[in-house]
Every structure is written in structure tokens, then in C-alpha cells.
C-alpha positions in Angstrom: -0.9 33.1 -49.0 -2.1 35.4 -46.0 -5.5 33.6 -46.2 -3.8 30.2 -46.9 -1.5 30.7 -43.7 -4.6 31.9 -41.7 -7.0 28.7 -43.1 -4.0 27.0 -41.4 -3.7 28.0 -38.0 -7.8 28.2 -37.9 -6.9 24.5 -38.9 -4.6 24.2 -35.7 -7.2 25.7 -33.6 -9.7 23.3 -34.6 -7.5 20.8 -34.5 -5.4 20.8 -31.3 -8.2 20.7 -28.9 -10.0 18.0 -30.4 -6.7 16.0 -29.9 -6.1 17.6 -26.2 -9.7 16.1 -25.8 -8.4 12.3 -27.1 -5.9 12.5 -25.6 -7.9 13.6 -22.0 -10.5 10.7 -23.1 -7.8 7.9 -24.0 -5.8 8.3 -20.5 -8.5 7.5 -18.8 -9.6 4.3 -20.7 -5.9 3.1 -20.9 -5.7 3.1 -17.1 -8.8 1.6 -16.5 -8.1 -1.4 -18.9 -4.7 -1.9 -17.5 -7.0 -2.1 -14.5 -9.1 -5.0 -15.7 -6.0 -6.6 -16.9 -4.5 -6.8 -13.4 -5.1 -9.7 -11.3 -8.2 -9.5 -8.8 -8.4 -9.3 -5.3 -12.0 -11.2 -4.3 -11.8 -15.0 -3.4 -8.1 -15.2 -3.5 -8.3 -15.8 0.1 -9.6 -19.0 1.0 -8.6 -19.7 4.4 -11.7 -20.1 5.9 -10.4 -21.2 9.3 -8.1 -18.8 9.1 -9.5 -15.5 8.2 -12.7 -16.9 11.0 -9.8 -16.6 13.6 -8.9 -13.0 12.3 -12.3 -12.1 12.9 -12.7 -13.4 16.1 -9.3 -11.7 17.6 -9.0 -8.9 15.5 -12.3 -7.0 14.5 -14.9 -6.3 16.9 -18.9 -6.8 16.1 -19.2 -3.2 14.9 -16.5 -3.9 12.5 -13.1 -1.6 14.4 -10.2 -3.8 13.5 -7.8 -3.5 16.7 -4.4 -3.3 17.3 -3.6 -5.7 20.1 0.2 -4.7 20.5 -0.5 -0.9 20.5 -2.9 -0.3 23.3 -6.0 -1.5 21.9 -6.3 1.3 19.5 -7.5 1.3 15.7 -6.4 3.1 12.4 -6.8 3.6 8.9 -4.3 0.7 7.9 -5.7 -2.3 9.9 -9.0 -1.0 8.9 -7.5 -0.9 5.1 -6.3 -4.3 5.7 -8.8 -6.0 7.0 -10.8 -4.3 4.1 -8.7 -6.0 1.5 -8.9 -9.0 3.5 -12.6 -9.0 3.6 -12.7 -8.7 -0.1 -10.2 -11.5 -0.9 -12.2 -13.6 1.6 -15.3 -13.0 -0.1 -17.6 -11.5 3.3 -19.5 -9.1 1.8 -20.5 -9.3 5.3 -18.0 -8.6 7.3 -16.8 -6.4 4.6 -19.7 -4.1 5.1 -19.3 -3.9 9.0 -15.9 -2.5 8.7 -16.5 -0.5 6.4 -19.6 1.0 8.3 -17.0 1.7 11.2 -14.4 2.9 9.5 -16.7 5.5 7.9 -18.6 6.2 10.8 -15.0 7.6 13.3 -12.4 8.1 10.4 -14.0 10.3 7.9 -14.2 13.0 10.0 -11.8 15.2 7.5 -13.2 17.7 5.3 -11.5 16.1 2.2 -12.9 12.5 1.7 -9.5 11.1 3.2 -9.3 9.4 6.5 -8.5 10.2 10.3 -5.2 8.1 10.9 -5.8 7.1 14.7 -9.1 6.2 16.5 -8.3 5.4 20.5 -10.5 3.9 22.7 -11.5 5.7 25.8 -10.0 9.2 24.4 -12.5 12.0 24.5 -12.2 12.3 21.3 -11.3 9.2 19.8 -9.8 10.6 17.0 -6.6 13.2 18.5 -5.7 14.0 15.4 -7.0 14.7 12.1 -3.9 14.3 9.5 -4.3 11.0 7.4 -1.9 8.1 6.6 -1.5 7.3 2.9 -1.1 3.7 3.0 -4.5 3.4 4.9 -6.2 5.9 1.9 -4.8 3.8 -0.5 -5.6 0.6 0.9 -9.5 1.8 2.2 -9.5 2.7 -1.8 -8.1 0.1 -3.1 -10.4 -2.4 -0.9 -14.3 -0.6 -2.2 -12.7 -0.3 -5.9 -12.6 -4.6 -5.8 -16.0 -5.1 -3.9 -17.8 -2.5 -6.0 -16.4 -4.8 -9.0 -16.8 -8.4 -6.6 -20.1 -7.3 -5.5 -21.6 -5.0 -8.4 -21.8 -2.3 -5.7 -22.0 1.8 -7.2 -22.1 2.4 -3.8 -18.8 1.3 -3.2 -17.2 2.3 -6.2 -18.3 6.2 -5.3 -16.5 6.0 -2.4 -13.4 4.4 -3.4 -13.2 7.0 -6.3 -13.8 9.8 -4.1 -10.8 8.5 -1.5 -8.5 8.2 -4.3 -9.2 11.2 -6.7 -8.1 12.9 -3.1 -5.0 10.4 -3.3 -4.6 12.0 -6.6 -5.0 15.3 -6.0 -3.6 15.5 -2.2 -0.9 13.3 -1.8 0.8 12.6 -5.0 3.7 14.6 -6.3 2.8 14.6 -9.8 6.2 16.6 -11.0 8.4 15.8 -8.4 12.1 15.5 -9.7 12.4 12.0 -9.0 8.8 11.5 -10.1 5.7 11.0 -8.7 5.7 10.7 -5.1 3.8 9.9 -3.1 3.7 11.6 0.2 2.6 9.6 3.7 0.1 12.4 4.5 -1.6 15.5 3.5 0.7 17.4 6.8 3.9 17.3 7.4 6.5 16.0 5.2 5.7 18.2 2.0 8.8 20.9 1.3 6.9 22.9 2.6 6.7 21.6 6.4 10.1 20.6 6.9 13.5 21.4 5.7 14.6 17.8 5.1 10.9 18.0 3.1 9.5 16.0 1.1 9.9 12.8 3.2 8.7 9.8 1.9 7.7 6.0 3.1 8.3 3.4 0.9 6.4 1.2 2.3 2.8 3.2 1.4 3.6 2.2 -1.8 1.1 -0.2 -1.8 1.8 -2.0 -5.9 -0.5 -4.3 -5.9 -3.5 -1.6 -5.4 -1.6 1.3 -7.6 -2.6 -1.8 -10.4 -6.4 -1.7 -9.8 -7.0 1.8 -8.8 -7.5 2.7 -12.2 -11.4 1.0 -11.8 -12.0 3.8 -10.0 -9.9 7.0 -10.7 -8.2 6.5 -14.0 -7.4 9.3 -14.5 -4.2 9.3 -12.8 -1.6 8.0 -13.7 -1.0 4.9 -11.2 1.8 2.9 -13.7 4.1 5.9 -13.2 3.6 6.1 -9.6 4.7 2.7 -9.6 7.5 2.8 -12.2 8.6 5.8 -9.1 8.4 4.2 -6.3 10.5 1.4 -8.0 13.4 3.8 -9.1 13.1 5.0 -5.5 13.4 1.6 -3.8 16.1 0.5 -5.8 18.0 4.4 -5.1 17.5 3.7 -1.3 19.9 1.1 -0.4 21.4 2.4 2.8 24.6 1.3 4.8 26.4 -2.0 4.7 23.1 -3.5 4.5 22.0 -1.7 1.8 18.1 -1.8 2.8 15.6 1.1 2.9 15.0 3.4 6.3 11.6 4.1 7.2 11.4 8.1 6.7 13.5 9.0 3.5 14.3 12.6 2.6 14.1 14.0 -0.9 15.4 17.0 -0.3 18.6 17.5 -2.3 17.7 15.2 -4.9 18.7 11.4 -3.7 17.3 9.7 -1.4 19.2 9.6 2.3 17.9 9.4 6.2 15.2 11.9 7.1 16.0 14.0 10.0 15.0 12.9 13.3 13.9 9.5 13.0 15.8 6.4 13.4 18.0 5.2 10.5 16.3 2.1 11.1 14.8 -1.0 8.5 11.6 -2.1 11.1 7.9 -2.3 11.4 7.0 0.0 8.1 9.7 -1.4 5.8 9.6 -4.9 5.8 5.9 -4.3 4.1 8.5 -2.9 1.1 8.9 -6.8 0.1 5.7 -8.0 0.4 3.7 -4.9 -2.1 6.5 -5.3 -4.5 6.2 -9.5 -5.3 2.2 -8.9 -4.1 2.2 -6.6 -7.4 4.0 -8.4 -9.3 6.8 -5.4 -9.7 10.7 -5.8 -9.2 13.5 -7.8 -10.7 15.2 -10.2 -8.7 18.2 -7.3 -8.1 15.8 -5.3 -6.4 14.7 -8.1 -4.1 18.2 -9.2 -3.3 19.3 -7.0 -0.2 16.2 -8.2 1.8 17.4 -12.1 0.8 20.7 -11.4 2.0 19.7 -10.1 5.3 17.0 -12.5 5.9 18.8 -15.3 5.1 21.7 -13.8 7.7 19.3 -13.3 10.4 17.9 -17.0 9.9 14.1 -17.8 9.4 14.2 -17.9 14.2 16.0 -14.6 14.5 14.1 -11.5 11.9 15.2 -9.1 13.7 14.9 -4.9 12.8 17.8 -3.3 11.8 20.0 0.2 12.4 21.2 0.1 8.9 24.0 2.6 9.7 26.3 0.0 12.1 24.0 -3.4 10.7 23.0 -4.5 14.3 19.8 -5.8 15.5 17.7 -3.6 17.1 14.4 -5.7 17.9 13.8 -9.0 17.7 10.7 -10.0 15.4 9.2 -13.0 17.5 6.3 -13.6 16.7 5.8 -16.5 13.2 4.3 -14.1 11.3 6.6 -12.0 10.1 8.0 -14.6 8.7 5.6 -14.9 6.2 7.0 -12.1 4.0 11.0 -13.5 3.8 8.5 -17.1 2.6 7.3 -14.9 -0.3 10.1 -13.0 -0.9 11.7 -16.2 -1.5 8.3 -17.8 -3.4 9.0 -15.0 -5.5 12.7 -14.5 -6.6 12.7 -18.8 -6.8 9.9 -20.4 -6.6 11.0 -22.0 -3.3 7.9 -23.9 -1.4 5.5 -22.3 1.2 6.2 -23.4 4.2 3.9 -26.0 5.8 3.5 -24.1 9.8 2.9 -20.7 8.1 -0.5 -21.4 6.2 -2.3 -20.5 8.9 -1.4 -18.5 11.6 -0.5 -18.9 15.2 -2.7 -18.3 18.0 -0.5 -16.3 20.1 0.4 -13.4 17.5 -0.7 -9.9 17.7 -2.3 -8.0 15.2 0.4 -6.9 12.7 2.2 -10.3 12.7 -1.0 -12.0 11.5 -2.2 -9.5 9.1 1.1 -9.6 7.2 0.8 -13.4 7.3 -2.2 -13.4 5.6 -1.9 -10.9 3.4 1.6 -12.6 2.2 -1.2 -16.0 1.9 -3.3 -13.7 -0.4 -0.3 -12.3 -2.6 1.6 -15.8 -2.9 -2.2 -16.9 -4.5 -2.5 -14.7 -6.7 1.1 -14.2 -7.8 2.9 -17.4 -7.3 0.2 -20.3 -6.5 2.7 -23.1 -7.6 4.9 -22.6 -4.4 1.8 -23.6 -3.1 1.6 -26.9 -2.8 -2.1 -28.2 -1.6 
């Protein structure tokens, strides 16, 4: 009997590591396979005139994407958007310029993440070495897409380095609310603030999560997406039932973070963009956004104080209307407005970028809304 038990235990010790090894091998394989089955970015932006105008106005010869309404600074988010749009436009030359500037000027940390802000006329131009999760994710995603589109191993390696650091340093994989994305390495965790962890739901870039398995398949990006969707559903504040920009998860349930305005504003307007672009959610996830935008009307979009429901700042630039248009397309099949097929020359960097991203999203996910 003792020999039998010993033999069984020896077998257990022999089989268990093998099962664990197989499981470790199968998860990356499954993540990579899921990523290959998600829509590809390359070639989805087919408006050459709009892309050419964007480059002339917002991308320097050196590859710096300029935030024209914010002191002409550059940031990792803007560099990431430029890279994403370059891949979508199939413009490898522009991609290489933007990536070259990003690598030379923002890849200055001790890890593979990017410093978030670069200011012209300041020395040093990077005064804050903290990163921004959305910029990191956008850049890793763009590199993964570029590697696949142009069969360039160097892009894949660079994208993997950033994505792995995002998975290691920015995601709380075992948080009580499910995997939780921190906005940056420093300043937002429970160790950093009494009301931490803090999150910003507009940093959950769902179309990127669907594809990061191409370069970092060891992380469960799909579960991060599912957790983000649950958090969006739970973060319905005030009468408009909208998420605020900065949310605290201290105590378990989402609530407005201390020291930040309880506004639905320039960050959080991107949430339905990423939901639709990622093919995420059901109609009820979009309804609070639709209700507010329907009430405001296309010509009177504004940021909101969610506590009072009052408008704070009008969103005058035409490009902002693209996100409500995408949301209506995703939920009701509403045709894309003719006047939003090309950006307005008067619009600044951010509104124009959101419009072009929305055009990429509608072509990738809802081409029937485009009557061309």
C-alpha cells in the first residue's frame, strides 16, 4: 500500500509540473490566436487628403506630434495617436519619423515606458519622468500593428518591451474589482494616495487590448477588457449617469476621486470611442452617453459637472461631434454625417485627432454606416 501511495505521489509530482507547463504554454498561444482574429488596423484610414493635411498641421518634419491648443507641447498620447493613424493610413515613412522622435525624446526612463510630456523651450524638455498609461498602450499597439503590416521585427521587439512593462507595472491583475489599469507608474496606487487606487476609464483602449496579444501574449488582455467594461457600467454618477474623469476604487465601489473636478470632460468623452472601436458592450453601455448628447444637440456639445448636470465648457470644434456620430452608428446604424468625413481646418490637434480616430473605428467595425 505504501509503495502504491508513493508511486501515485511520484506520478503526481511528475504530472503536475507538466500540466502547469502546458497551461503556461497554452495561455500565450490562446492570447496570440485571439489577437490575430481581431480586426487589423493597417489600411483602414483611406482618406489620403485628410491624412496629408493632418501631417502638415500637426506633425513636424522630425516626427513630433504637436498639441496646438495646449502650448504646442507634445506627449506620449499624441505620439501614440500619430503612430496609430500612420499605420491605419499605410504610411510607413510617417510612422518611422514619429517613432524616431518618440524613441529619441520620450524613451528616457529606466524602464521601457515613455515619459508623458515634452515642452518646447524648456530645459530639460522632459521635466516630469512619469509615464501615462494611455500613451504607453497606444504606442505598444501601433508598434505591434506596424510589425505585422510591414514584417518588421524591430517594431515587434519595441512593442513587446512596452507592452510587457504595461502588464508588469501598470495593471493590478488581482485587484478586488478585477484587473485594474493604473494611469501611471507613480501617483495613483493605494500606496500613493489615501483614496487610491485611482483610475481613468478613458485609458482603457479596448481595440489595443484586443491586439496586444500579438507581442505580449502572456498577459490576459481580454480579462482586462472585461474588467474595464464592468467598471464603466458601475461608474454612473449623478443625474446624467456618466463616468467622471478620475475615479477612486478605495472601499471597493467606484466614486469620484479626491482633489479632481467631478466632470465628464475631455478625457472621458473617449470612452464610447474605445468601446465602439473595440466592439465592446451592449446598447445599455452606450445609453448614458447617447442620452446626454441627444439632449445637448450636435451643435451644443459640452463637458458636464455630473453632480449638477450643468454644462461646464462648450466643445465648439467640429471634430468632437465624431464620437457621438460613431456612438449612434454603433448602436443604431445611423449613417455617418457627410460633414464629418473630413476634418475642419480650424480645428486643433485634439478634436481633429478624435475625428480621424472615429473614422478609422467606423471603417474597421461599422463600414455600413459609411455611404461612399
